[in-house]
C-alpha positions in Angstrom: 0.1 106.4 267.4 -0.1 103.2 269.4 2.4 100.5 268.8 1.2 97.5 266.7 2.5 94.1 267.8 1.2 91.8 265.0 4.8 91.3 263.9 5.2 89.0 266.9 3.1 86.4 265.1 5.7 85.5 262.5 9.1 87.1 262.6 10.5 87.9 259.1 7.9 85.7 257.2 10.7 84.8 254.8 9.0 81.7 253.3 5.6 83.3 253.1 6.9 86.4 251.4 8.7 84.3 248.8 5.5 82.3 248.1 3.5 85.5 247.6 6.1 87.1 245.3 6.4 84.0 243.2 2.6 84.1 242.7 2.7 87.9 242.0 4.7 87.4 238.8 7.1 89.7 237.1 5.1 92.9 237.7 5.1 92.4 241.5 1.4 93.2 241.8 -0.2 91.7 244.9 -3.8 92.5 244.0 -4.5 89.2 242.3 -2.6 87.0 244.7 -4.7 84.7 246.9 -4.0 83.5 250.4 -4.2 80.0 249.0 -0.6 80.3 247.9 0.5 79.8 251.5 1.0 76.3 252.8 -1.0 76.8 256.0 -3.7 74.3 257.0 -6.1 76.7 258.6 -8.0 79.1 256.3 -8.1 81.7 259.0 -4.4 81.3 259.6 -3.7 81.6 255.8 -5.7 84.8 255.6 -4.0 86.4 258.7 -0.5 85.5 257.5 -1.3 86.7 253.9 -2.6 90.0 255.1 0.4 90.5 257.2 2.7 89.9 254.2 0.8 92.3 252.1 0.8 94.9 254.9 4.6 94.8 255.2 5.3 94.8 251.5 2.9 97.6 250.7 4.3 99.8 253.4 7.6 100.3 251.6 8.6 101.3 248.0 8.3 98.4 245.6 11.8 98.9 244.3 13.1 97.7 247.6 11.7 94.2 247.2 10.9 94.0 243.5 14.0 91.8 242.9 13.8 89.9 246.2 13.7 86.5 244.6 16.9 87.1 242.7 18.8 88.1 245.9 20.9 85.7 248.1 19.0 84.4 251.2 21.1 86.6 253.4 20.2 89.7 251.4 16.5 88.7 251.3 16.5 88.5 255.1 18.0 92.0 255.4 15.3 93.4 253.1 12.6 91.7 255.1 14.0 93.1 258.4 14.0 96.6 256.8 10.4 96.1 255.8 9.6 95.2 259.4 11.4 98.2 260.7 9.5 100.4 258.3 6.1 98.8 259.1 6.4 98.6 262.9 7.6 101.6 264.9 8.2 99.3 267.9 10.7 97.1 266.0 12.5 100.2 264.8 12.5 101.8 268.3 13.8 98.6 269.9 16.6 98.4 267.3 17.7 102.0 267.6 17.4 102.2 271.4 18.7 98.7 272.3 20.7 97.2 269.4 22.8 100.3 268.5 23.7 101.2 272.1 24.6 97.5 272.8 26.8 97.5 269.7 28.6 100.6 270.9 29.2 99.1 274.3 32.2 97.0 275.3 30.3 93.8 275.7 28.4 94.1 272.4 25.8 91.7 273.8 22.0 91.9 273.6 19.5 90.1 275.8 15.8 90.2 276.8 16.6 92.7 279.6 17.9 95.3 277.0 14.6 95.0 275.0 12.5 95.2 278.1 14.4 98.4 279.1 13.3 100.0 275.9 9.7 98.9 276.5 9.8 100.4 280.0 11.2 103.7 278.6 8.8 103.9 275.7 5.8 103.4 278.0 5.9 107.1 278.9 4.9 107.9 275.4 3.0 104.7 274.6 0.8 103.9 277.6 -0.6 100.8 275.8 2.6 99.1 276.8 1.5 99.0 280.4 -1.7 97.2 279.3 0.2 94.4 277.6 0.4 91.1 279.5 3.7 89.7 280.7 3.3 87.0 278.0 3.1 89.8 275.3 6.3 91.4 276.7 8.1 88.0 276.6 6.8 87.3 273.1 8.1 90.7 271.8 11.5 90.1 273.3 11.7 86.6 271.8 10.5 87.6 268.3 12.8 90.6 268.1 15.8 88.5 269.1 14.8 85.8 266.6 14.6 88.4 263.8 18.0 89.7 264.7 19.3 86.1 264.7 17.7 85.3 261.4 19.1 88.4 259.7 22.6 87.6 261.0 23.1 90.4 263.5 22.8 88.3 266.7 24.6 85.0 267.4 24.6 83.4 270.9 23.6 86.7 272.5 26.4 88.6 270.8 26.0 91.2 268.1 27.9 90.8 264.9 28.2 92.6 261.6 26.9 91.4 258.3 29.1 91.4 255.2 27.2 92.2 252.0 28.1 94.0 248.8 27.9 97.8 248.7 25.7 97.5 245.6 23.1 95.7 247.8 23.3 98.3 250.6 22.9 101.1 248.0 19.2 100.2 247.5 18.4 101.7 251.0 20.3 104.9 250.3 18.5 105.2 246.9 15.1 105.5 248.8 16.6 108.0 251.2 16.9 105.6 254.2 20.5 106.0 255.0 19.7 105.5 258.7 19.2 101.8 257.9 22.9 101.5 257.0 23.9 102.6 260.5 21.1 100.4 262.0 22.7 97.4 260.3 26.1 98.3 261.9 27.9 99.5 258.8 30.8 101.8 259.9 31.3 105.3 258.5 33.4 104.2 255.6 31.0 101.5 254.6 28.1 103.8 254.7 29.9 106.3 252.5 30.7 103.5 250.0 27.1 102.4 249.9 25.9 106.0 249.4 28.4 106.5 246.7 27.2 103.4 244.9 23.7 104.8 245.1 24.8 108.1 243.7 26.6 106.3 240.8 23.2 104.9 239.9 22.0 108.5 239.2 19.2 108.3 241.7 18.2 111.7 243.2 16.9 110.3 246.5 20.4 110.2 247.9 21.4 113.3 249.8 
């Protein structure tokens, strides 16, 4: 399946997601929410951004984001990055093939060249990459690094870990996405603690 790049138009969409969820109400249904809830001057721009928010949220289990508005801002951004990784194969492939190797290296730094290297490698299986303009390549590099910075994983070109409660990380284990714990640079002991917290909740999705 070809890579989609529409994520490059808006990074995590933190403010927009919160606006939509406030309008959705307690049941979290997005069906009756209007693009008008977004504070964007252009009607076409509101529609595009609104559809992007819906696409991302509807691509994952609702229990991942149902309580988003009650989470801390740092936790909200992690949830939204997870949503991006689940929605966009390119974001996930860049993370797993650029961020994780960089974290395991001595320098633990990440730059545009690391992301471009992934694009070059993935072009063998995704020929559409070769059709993208240099501006598109640059935009993808910028947006991915901005996402990583917003979520707290990248500071001044250096990767760093995020410290959040195990009870928070457990939500990803509960839906069977333990891979995301490693993606967020949790070590083996931390991943085990998060998985145990998920098991304690009695959810069968945890292996």
